[in-house]
C-alpha positions in Angstrom: -19.9 2.8 -34.7 -21.3 5.4 -32.3 -21.9 4.5 -28.7 -25.6 4.7 -27.7 -25.0 6.5 -24.4 -28.5 7.4 -23.5 -29.8 3.8 -23.7 -29.4 1.3 -20.9 -30.0 -2.2 -22.1 -29.7 -5.7 -20.7 -28.8 -7.9 -23.7 -28.5 -11.7 -23.6 -26.7 -13.4 -26.5 -26.9 -17.1 -27.1 -24.2 -18.5 -29.4 -24.2 -21.9 -31.1 -20.6 -23.1 -31.0 -21.3 -26.5 -32.5 -19.4 -27.8 -35.6 -22.4 -27.2 -37.8 -21.6 -23.5 -37.9 -18.4 -24.1 -39.8 -19.8 -27.1 -41.6 -22.0 -24.8 -43.6 -19.2 -22.4 -44.7 -19.6 -21.6 -48.4 -16.7 -22.9 -50.5 -14.1 -20.1 -50.8 -16.5 -17.9 -48.8 -16.3 -16.2 -45.4 -15.9 -18.2 -42.2 -19.3 -18.4 -40.5 -17.8 -18.5 -37.0 -15.8 -15.3 -37.8 -18.9 -13.6 -39.0 -20.7 -14.4 -35.8 -17.9 -13.2 -33.6 -17.5 -10.0 -35.6 -21.3 -9.3 -35.3 -21.2 -9.8 -31.5 -18.1 -7.6 -31.1 -19.8 -4.8 -33.1 -22.9 -5.0 -30.9 -20.8 -4.8 -27.7 -18.6 -2.0 -28.9 -21.7 0.1 -29.6 -22.9 -0.1 -26.0 -21.9 1.8 -22.8 -21.3 -1.3 -20.7 -20.8 -0.4 -17.1 -22.4 -0.8 -13.6 -24.9 2.0 -14.4 -25.1 1.5 -18.2 -25.9 -1.5 -20.3 -25.3 -5.1 -19.3 -24.6 -8.0 -21.5 -24.6 -11.8 -21.0 -23.1 -14.2 -23.4 -23.9 -17.9 -23.3 -22.3 -20.5 -25.7 -23.5 -24.0 -26.4 -22.4 -26.9 -28.4 -23.2 -30.5 -28.7 -22.0 -31.5 -25.2 -21.5 -28.2 -23.3 -22.9 -24.9 -22.1 -20.7 -22.0 -21.0 -21.4 -18.6 -19.5 -18.9 -16.1 -20.9 -20.3 -13.0 -19.3 -23.2 -12.5 -17.0 -25.4 -9.4 -16.4 -24.0 -9.0 -12.9 -20.3 -9.3 -13.5 -18.4 -6.4 -15.1 -15.1 -8.3 -15.5 -16.0 -11.9 -15.7 -13.8 -14.8 -16.8 -15.3 -17.8 -18.6 -17.4 -19.8 -16.2 -18.0 -23.3 -17.6 -21.1 -25.1 -16.3 -20.5 -28.8 -16.5 
């Protein structure tokens, strides 16, 4: 995948991490969670993420939690749970 160097984007991705994602896996088919992770990774790899380039935020949620994985302002963030 080519990097889109001329574009500066702020992208927010909200990911459902509840059990229902895997509960709907087709029999003998692909893992839905794996498909979601691969999709997000491919988006990120195609961006020039830097202080002056694109920024990304990833938020996950489930039945009882919400977590910020990356924020727009933090270039090397760890996972910040918000309990």
